[in-house]
MARZARO-567645 format. One record per atom (N, C-alpha, C, O): residue in one letter; atom name; x, y, z. Coordinates in steps of 0.1 Angstrom, whole numbers. Each point is the difference from the previous one (the first is absolute). Last residue first. Layout:
% MARZARO-567645
+------+------+-------+-------+-------+
: code : site :    c1 :    c2 :    c3 :
+------+------+-------+-------+-------+
:    A :   CA :     X :     Y :     Z :
...
+------+------+-------+-------+-------+
***
This chain:
% MARZARO-567645
+------+------+-------+-------+-------+
: code : site :    c1 :    c2 :    c3 :
+------+------+-------+-------+-------+
:    I :    N :  -260 :   -60 :  -177 :
:    I :   CA :   -10 :     9 :     3 :
:    I :    C :   -14 :    -6 :    -3 :
:    I :    O :   -10 :     7 :     2 :
:    V :    N :    61 :   -27 :    12 :
:    V :   CA :   -12 :     0 :    -9 :
:    V :    C :   -11 :     8 :     5 :
:    V :    O :    -5 :    -1 :    11 :
:    K :    N :    61 :     3 :    -4 :
:    K :   CA :   -13 :     0 :     7 :
:    K :    C :   -11 :     0 :   -11 :
:    K :    O :    -1 :     9 :    -9 :
:    F :    N :    51 :    -6 :     7 :
:    F :   CA :    -7 :   -11 :    -6 :
:    F :    C :   -14 :    -2 :     6 :
:    F :    O :    -6 :   -11 :     0 :
:    K :    N :    37 :    45 :    14 :
:    K :   CA :     1 :     0 :   -14 :
:    K :    C :    -8 :   -11 :    -7 :
:    K :    O :    -4 :     2 :   -12 :
:    D :    N :     7 :     2 :    60 :
:    D :   CA :    -9 :    10 :    -5 :
:    D :    C :     1 :     1 :   -16 :
:    D :    O :    -9 :     5 :    -6 :
:    L :    N :    37 :   -36 :    31 :
:    L :   CA :   -14 :    -4 :     0 :
:    L :    C :    -9 :    11 :    -6 :
:    L :    O :   -10 :    -4 :    -7 :
:    I :    N :    57 :    13 :    13 :
:    I :   CA :    -3 :   -10 :   -10 :
:    I :    C :   -14 :    -4 :    -2 :
:    I :    O :    -5 :    -1 :   -11 :
:    V :    N :    16 :    31 :    46 :
:    V :   CA :     5 :     6 :   -13 :
:    V :    C :    -4 :   -10 :   -12 :
:    V :    O :    -6 :     4 :    -9 :
:    P :    N :     0 :   -17 :    55 :
:    P :   CA :   -11 :     8 :    -6 :
:    P :    C :     4 :     6 :   -14 :
:    P :    O :    -9 :     3 :    -9 :
:    S :    N :    32 :   -49 :    25 :
:    S :   CA :     0 :    14 :     5 :
:    S :    C :   -11 :     8 :    -7 :
:    S :    O :    -3 :    -3 :   -12 :
:    V :    N :    18 :   -44 :     6 :
:    V :   CA :   -13 :     3 :     7 :
:    V :    C :     0 :    14 :     5 :
:    V :    O :   -10 :     3 :     7 :
:    I :    N :    48 :   -19 :   -30 :
:    I :   CA :   -11 :    -3 :    -8 :
:    I :    C :   -13 :     3 :     6 :
:    I :    O :    -9 :     5 :    -7 :
:    V :    N :    49 :     2 :    31 :
:    V :   CA :    -1 :     9 :   -11 :
:    V :    C :   -12 :    -3 :    -8 :
:    V :    O :    -7 :     9 :    -4 :
:    Q :    N :    18 :   -39 :    38 :
:    Q :   CA :    -5 :    12 :     5 :
:    Q :    C :    -2 :    11 :   -10 :
:    Q :    O :    -9 :     8 :     1 :
:    N :    N :    28 :   -49 :   -14 :
:    N :   CA :   -14 :    -2 :     3 :
:    N :    C :    -5 :    13 :     6 :
:    N :    O :   -12 :     4 :    -3 :
:    I :    N :    57 :    -5 :    -5 :
:    I :   CA :    -8 :     2 :   -13 :
:    I :    C :   -14 :    -3 :     3 :
:    I :    O :    -9 :     7 :    -6 :
:    T :    N :    37 :   -12 :    42 :
:    T :   CA :     0 :    13 :    -4 :
:    T :    C :    -8 :     2 :   -13 :
:    T :    O :    -8 :     9 :    -1 :
:    N :    N :    15 :   -52 :    17 :
:    N :   CA :    -9 :     7 :     9 :
:    N :    C :    -1 :    14 :    -4 :
:    N :    O :   -11 :     6 :     0 :
:    A :    N :    43 :   -31 :   -23 :
:    A :   CA :   -14 :    -5 :    -3 :
:    A :    C :   -11 :     8 :     8 :
:    A :    O :   -10 :     4 :    -5 :
:    M :    N :    56 :     2 :    15 :
:    M :   CA :    -4 :     7 :   -12 :
:    M :    C :   -14 :    -3 :    -4 :
:    M :    O :    -8 :     8 :    -4 :
:    Q :    N :    26 :   -30 :    41 :
:    Q :   CA :    -3 :    14 :     3 :
:    Q :    C :    -4 :     8 :   -12 :
:    Q :    O :    -8 :     9 :     0 :
:    I :    N :    23 :   -52 :    -6 :
:    I :   CA :   -13 :    -1 :     7 :
:    I :    C :    -4 :    15 :     3 :
:    I :    O :   -12 :     4 :    -1 :
:    N :    N :    53 :   -10 :   -19 :
:    N :   CA :   -10 :    -2 :    -9 :
:    N :    C :   -14 :    -1 :     6 :
:    N :    O :   -10 :     4 :    -6 :
:    G :    N :    49 :     0 :    33 :
:    G :   CA :    -2 :    12 :    -7 :
:    G :    C :   -12 :    -1 :   -10 :
:    G :    O :    -7 :    10 :    -2 :
:    S :    N :    23 :   -47 :    25 :
:    S :   CA :    -7 :     8 :    10 :
:    S :    C :    -5 :    13 :    -8 :
:    S :    O :   -11 :     5 :     1 :
:    V :    N :    37 :   -34 :   -25 :
:    V :   CA :   -13 :    -6 :     2 :
:    V :    C :    -8 :     9 :    10 :
:    V :    O :   -12 :     2 :    -2 :
:    Q :    N :    57 :    10 :    -6 :
:    Q :   CA :    -9 :     3 :   -11 :
:    Q :    C :   -13 :    -6 :     1 :
:    Q :    O :   -10 :     7 :    -5 :
:    G :    N :    42 :   -16 :    38 :
:    G :   CA :    -5 :    14 :     1 :
:    G :    C :    -8 :     5 :   -12 :
:    G :    O :    -9 :     8 :     1 :
:    A :    N :    28 :   -50 :    -2 :
:    A :   CA :    -9 :    -1 :    11 :
:    A :    C :    -7 :    15 :     2 :
:    A :    O :   -12 :     2 :     3 :
:    Y :    N :    48 :    -7 :   -33 :
:    Y :   CA :   -12 :    -7 :    -5 :
:    Y :    C :   -11 :     0 :    10 :
:    Y :    O :   -12 :     3 :    -4 :
:    A :    N :    55 :    12 :    15 :
:    A :   CA :    -7 :    10 :    -7 :
:    A :    C :   -13 :    -5 :    -6 :
:    A :    O :   -10 :     8 :    -1 :
:    D :    N :    38 :   -38 :    21 :
:    D :   CA :    -4 :     9 :    11 :
:    D :    C :    -9 :    11 :    -7 :
:    D :    O :   -10 :     4 :     5 :
:    S :    N :    32 :   -33 :   -33 :
:    S :   CA :   -11 :    -7 :     6 :
:    S :    C :    -6 :     9 :    11 :
:    S :    O :   -12 :     0 :     2 :
:    N :    N :    36 :    19 :   -48 :
:    N :   CA :     4 :    -4 :    14 :
:    N :    C :   -12 :    -6 :     7 :
:    N :    O :   -11 :     5 :    -2 :
:    D :    N :    12 :    17 :   -42 :
:    D :   CA :     2 :   -15 :     0 :
:    D :    C :     4 :    -5 :    14 :
:    D :    O :     0 :   -12 :     2 :
:    S :    N :   -30 :    57 :   -19 :
:    S :   CA :    12 :    -4 :     4 :
:    S :    C :     1 :   -15 :     1 :
:    S :    O :   -11 :    -7 :     1 :
:    N :    N :   -20 :    56 :   -19 :
:    N :   CA :     2 :   -15 :     1 :
:    N :    C :    14 :    -3 :     4 :
:    N :    O :     9 :     7 :    -3 :
:    P :    N :   -33 :    41 :    16 :
:    P :   CA :     6 :    -7 :   -11 :
:    P :    C :     2 :   -15 :     3 :
:    P :    O :     1 :    -4 :    12 :
:    L :    N :   -42 :    33 :     8 :
:    L :   CA :    14 :    -3 :     3 :
:    L :    C :     6 :    -7 :   -12 :
:    L :    O :    -7 :    -8 :    -6 :
:    K :    N :   -35 :    44 :     7 :
:    K :   CA :     3 :   -14 :    -2 :
:    K :    C :    15 :    -2 :     3 :
:    K :    O :     8 :     8 :    -6 :
:    V :    N :   -51 :    29 :    19 :
:    V :   CA :    15 :    -1 :    -3 :
:    V :    C :     2 :   -16 :    -1 :
:    V :    O :    -5 :    -8 :     8 :
:    V :    N :   -38 :    48 :   -10 :
:    V :   CA :     4 :   -14 :     1 :
:    V :    C :    15 :    -2 :    -4 :
:    V :    O :     4 :     5 :   -10 :
:    L :    N :   -39 :    37 :    30 :
:    L :   CA :    11 :    -4 :    -7 :
:    L :    C :     3 :   -15 :     2 :
:    L :    O :     0 :    -5 :    11 :
:    Q :    N :   -42 :    45 :    -8 :
:    Q :   CA :     6 :   -13 :     5 :
:    Q :    C :    12 :    -3 :    -8 :
:    Q :    O :    -1 :     3 :   -12 :
:    T :    N :   -31 :    44 :    27 :
:    T :   CA :     7 :    -8 :   -10 :
:    T :    C :     5 :   -13 :     7 :
:    T :    O :     0 :    -2 :    12 :
:    S :    N :   -35 :    50 :    -9 :
:    S :   CA :     6 :   -11 :     7 :
:    S :    C :     7 :    -8 :   -11 :
:    S :    O :    -4 :     0 :   -12 :
:    A :    N :   -24 :    51 :    22 :
:    A :   CA :     7 :   -10 :    -8 :
:    A :    C :     6 :   -10 :     8 :
:    A :    O :     4 :     2 :    11 :
:    K :    N :   -40 :    43 :   -14 :
:    K :   CA :     5 :   -11 :     9 :
:    K :    C :     6 :    -9 :    -9 :
:    K :    O :    -5 :    -4 :   -11 :
:    Y :    N :   -20 :    57 :    13 :
:    Y :   CA :     9 :   -10 :    -7 :
:    Y :    C :     5 :   -10 :     9 :
:    Y :    O :     4 :     3 :    11 :
:    V :    N :   -35 :    30 :     3 :
:    V :   CA :    -1 :     3 :   -14 :
:    V :    C :     8 :   -11 :    -8 :
:    V :    O :    -4 :    -4 :   -11 :
:    P :    N :   -24 :     1 :    60 :
:    P :   CA :    13 :     0 :    -6 :
:    P :    C :    -1 :     2 :   -15 :
:    P :    O :    -9 :    -6 :    -7 :
:    S :    N :   -27 :    27 :    41 :
:    S :   CA :     3 :   -13 :    -6 :
:    S :    C :    13 :     0 :    -7 :
:    S :    O :     3 :    10 :    -7 :
:    A :    N :   -26 :    20 :    50 :
:    A :   CA :     6 :     0 :   -13 :
:    A :    C :     3 :   -15 :    -5 :
:    A :    O :     5 :    -8 :     7 :
:    I :    N :   -23 :    15 :    37 :
:    I :   CA :    -9 :     5 :   -10 :
:    I :    C :     6 :    -1 :   -14 :
:    I :    O :    -7 :    -5 :    -9 :
:    F :    N :    30 :   -10 :    50 :
:    F :   CA :   -14 :    -5 :     0 :
:    F :    C :    -8 :     5 :   -11 :
:    F :    O :   -10 :    -7 :    -3 :
:    F :    N :    58 :    18 :    11 :
:    F :   CA :    -2 :   -14 :     2 :
:    F :    C :   -14 :    -5 :    -1 :
:    F :    O :    -2 :   -12 :    -2 :
:    T :    N :    14 :    58 :    -7 :
:    T :   CA :     9 :    -8 :    -8 :
:    T :    C :    -3 :   -15 :     3 :
:    T :    O :    -1 :    -8 :    -9 :
:    Y :    N :   -23 :    42 :    34 :
:    Y :   CA :    -2 :     0 :   -15 :
:    Y :    C :     7 :   -10 :    -7 :
:    Y :    O :    -5 :    -7 :    -8 :
:    I :    N :    16 :    13 :    52 :
:    I :   CA :   -13 :    -7 :    -1 :
:    I :    C :    -4 :     0 :   -14 :
:    I :    O :    -5 :   -11 :    -5 :
:    S :    N :    44 :    34 :    14 :
:    S :   CA :     1 :   -15 :     2 :
:    S :    C :   -12 :    -7 :    -1 :
:    S :    O :    -1 :   -10 :    -7 :
:    G :    N :     0 :    58 :     5 :
:    G :   CA :     7 :    -6 :   -11 :
:    G :    C :     2 :   -15 :     1 :
:    G :    O :    -2 :    -7 :   -10 :
:    L :    N :   -15 :    30 :    47 :
:    L :   CA :   -10 :     0 :   -10 :
:    L :    C :     6 :    -6 :   -13 :
:    L :    O :    -6 :    -9 :    -7 :
:    I :    N :    35 :    14 :    43 :
:    I :   CA :    -9 :   -10 :     3 :
:    I :    C :   -11 :    -1 :   -11 :
:    I :    O :    -4 :   -11 :    -5 :
:    T :    N :    36 :    45 :     2 :
:    T :   CA :     7 :   -14 :    -1 :
:    T :    C :   -10 :   -10 :     2 :
:    T :    O :    -1 :   -10 :    -8 :
:    V :    N :   -13 :    54 :    16 :
:    V :   CA :     2 :    -2 :   -14 :
:    V :    C :     5 :   -13 :    -3 :
:    V :    O :    -3 :    -6 :   -11 :
:    I :    N :     0 :    18 :    56 :
:    I :   CA :   -14 :    -2 :    -6 :
:    I :    C :     2 :    -3 :   -15 :
:    I :    O :    -6 :    -9 :    -5 :
:    L :    N :    45 :    22 :    29 :
:    L :   CA :    -4 :   -14 :     3 :
:    L :    C :   -14 :    -3 :    -6 :
:    L :    O :    -2 :   -11 :    -5 :
:    A :    N :    20 :    54 :    -2 :
:    A :   CA :     8 :   -11 :    -7 :
:    A :    C :    -4 :   -13 :     3 :
:    A :    O :    -1 :    -9 :    -8 :
:    S :    N :   -19 :    45 :    32 :
:    S :   CA :    -4 :    -1 :   -13 :
:    S :    C :     7 :   -10 :    -9 :
:    S :    O :    -6 :    -7 :    -8 :
:    F :    N :    21 :    13 :    53 :
:    F :   CA :   -14 :    -7 :    -1 :
:    F :    C :    -5 :     0 :   -14 :
:    F :    O :    -6 :   -10 :    -4 :
:    L :    N :    46 :    32 :    12 :
:    L :   CA :     2 :   -14 :     1 :
:    L :    C :   -13 :    -7 :    -1 :
:    L :    O :    -1 :   -11 :    -5 :
:    I :    N :     0 :    58 :     4 :
:    I :   CA :     7 :    -5 :   -12 :
:    I :    C :     1 :   -15 :     1 :
:    I :    O :    -2 :    -6 :   -10 :
:    L :    N :   -16 :    28 :    48 :
:    L :   CA :    -9 :     1 :   -12 :
:    L :    C :     6 :    -6 :   -13 :
:    L :    O :    -6 :    -7 :    -7 :
:    G :    N :    35 :    13 :    45 :
:    G :   CA :   -10 :   -10 :     3 :
:    G :    C :   -11 :    -2 :   -12 :
:    G :    O :    -3 :   -11 :    -4 :
:    L :    N :    36 :    46 :     3 :
:    L :   CA :     6 :   -14 :    -3 :
:    L :    C :   -11 :   -10 :     2 :
:    L :    O :    -1 :   -10 :    -8 :
:    R :    N :     1 :    61 :    13 :
:    R :   CA :   -10 :    -9 :    -8 :
:    R :    C :     4 :   -14 :    -3 :
:    R :    O :    -6 :    -7 :    -8 :
:    K :    N :    35 :    39 :    32 :
:    K :   CA :   -13 :     2 :     6 :
:    K :    C :   -11 :    -9 :    -6 :
:    K :    O :    -9 :    -4 :     7 :
:    R :    N :    52 :     4 :   -27 :
:    R :   CA :     1 :    -7 :    14 :
:    R :    C :   -14 :     2 :     7 :
:    R :    O :    -5 :    -9 :     6 :
:    I :    N :    11 :    32 :   -46 :
:    I :   CA :     0 :   -14 :    -3 :
:    I :    C :    -1 :    -8 :    13 :
:    I :    O :    -8 :    -9 :     2 :
:    I :    N :    13 :    56 :     2 :
:    I :   CA :   -14 :    -3 :    -5 :
:    I :    C :    -1 :   -16 :    -3 :
:    I :    O :   -10 :    -6 :     3 :
:    K :    N :    53 :    23 :     8 :
:    K :   CA :    -9 :     1 :    12 :
:    K :    C :   -14 :    -3 :    -4 :
:    K :    O :    -8 :    -7 :     8 :
:    F :    N :    41 :     8 :   -42 :
:    F :   CA :     0 :   -12 :     9 :
:    F :    C :    -9 :     0 :    12 :
:    F :    O :    -5 :   -10 :     5 :
:    I :    N :     6 :    50 :   -31 :
:    I :   CA :    -6 :   -11 :    -8 :
:    I :    C :     2 :   -14 :     8 :
:    I :    O :   -10 :    -7 :     1 :
:    G :    N :    31 :    45 :    17 :
:    G :   CA :   -15 :     2 :     0 :
:    G :    C :    -7 :   -12 :    -7 :
:    G :    O :    -9 :    -6 :     5 :
:    R :    N :    56 :     9 :    -8 :
:    R :   CA :    -4 :    -3 :    14 :
:    R :    C :   -15 :     1 :     2 :
:    R :    O :    -6 :    -8 :     7 :
:    L :    N :    26 :    22 :   -47 :
:    L :   CA :    -1 :   -14 :     1 :
:    L :    C :    -4 :    -5 :    13 :
:    L :    O :    -7 :   -10 :     2 :
:    D :    N :    -2 :    56 :   -28 :
:    D :   CA :     5 :    -4 :    12 :
:    D :    C :    -2 :   -15 :     1 :
:    D :    O :   -11 :    -4 :     2 :
:    I :    N :    15 :    41 :   -43 :
:    I :   CA :    -7 :   -12 :     4 :
:    I :    C :     7 :    -4 :    13 :
:    I :    O :    13 :    -2 :     0 :
:    T :    N :   -20 :    51 :   -28 :
:    T :   CA :     9 :    -9 :     7 :
:    T :    C :    -7 :   -12 :     6 :
:    T :    O :   -10 :     2 :     6 :
:    Q :    N :     5 :    34 :   -49 :
:    Q :   CA :    -7 :    -6 :    10 :
:    Q :    C :    11 :   -10 :     7 :
:    Q :    O :     8 :    -7 :    -6 :
:    E :    N :   -12 :    55 :   -28 :
:    E :   CA :     8 :   -12 :     5 :
:    E :    C :    -8 :    -7 :    11 :
:    E :    O :    -6 :     7 :     9 :
:    Q :    N :    -3 :    28 :   -54 :
:    Q :   CA :    -4 :    -4 :    13 :
:    Q :    C :     7 :   -12 :     4 :
:    Q :    O :     0 :   -10 :    -7 :
:    T :    N :     9 :    54 :   -27 :
:    T :   CA :     0 :   -15 :     1 :
:    T :    C :    -4 :    -3 :    15 :
:    T :    O :     4 :     7 :    10 :
:    E :    N :   -11 :    36 :   -48 :
:    E :   CA :     3 :    -5 :    14 :
:    E :    C :    -1 :   -15 :     0 :
:    E :    O :    -9 :    -6 :    -6 :
:    Q :    N :    20 :    46 :   -33 :
:    Q :   CA :    -6 :   -13 :     3 :
:    Q :    C :     4 :    -4 :    14 :
:    Q :    O :    12 :    -1 :     3 :
:    M :    N :   -17 :    51 :   -27 :
:    M :   CA :     9 :   -10 :     5 :
:    M :    C :    -9 :   -12 :     4 :
:    M :    O :   -11 :     1 :     4 :
+------+------+-------+-------+-------+
***
């Protein structure tokens, strides 16, 4: 005959052990979190980094109020284009070795 062994799990006992060791569990989690944060922020170098710039042009209009807005918009557009031209992405492509 084949004998089967049965085990009874007492959940109250398990919770009692967890409650007894709760300080150690929380302390261990805190230490691991601190060490992981130190590694992430100070030791590890970023693997991937991206940035983008978007240039938007307003549609042309015959209205004089809109024309004043277009002049202001054109000045802002010129400043934006200037920033794009002197950005490291563009300057790195034309760097003389």
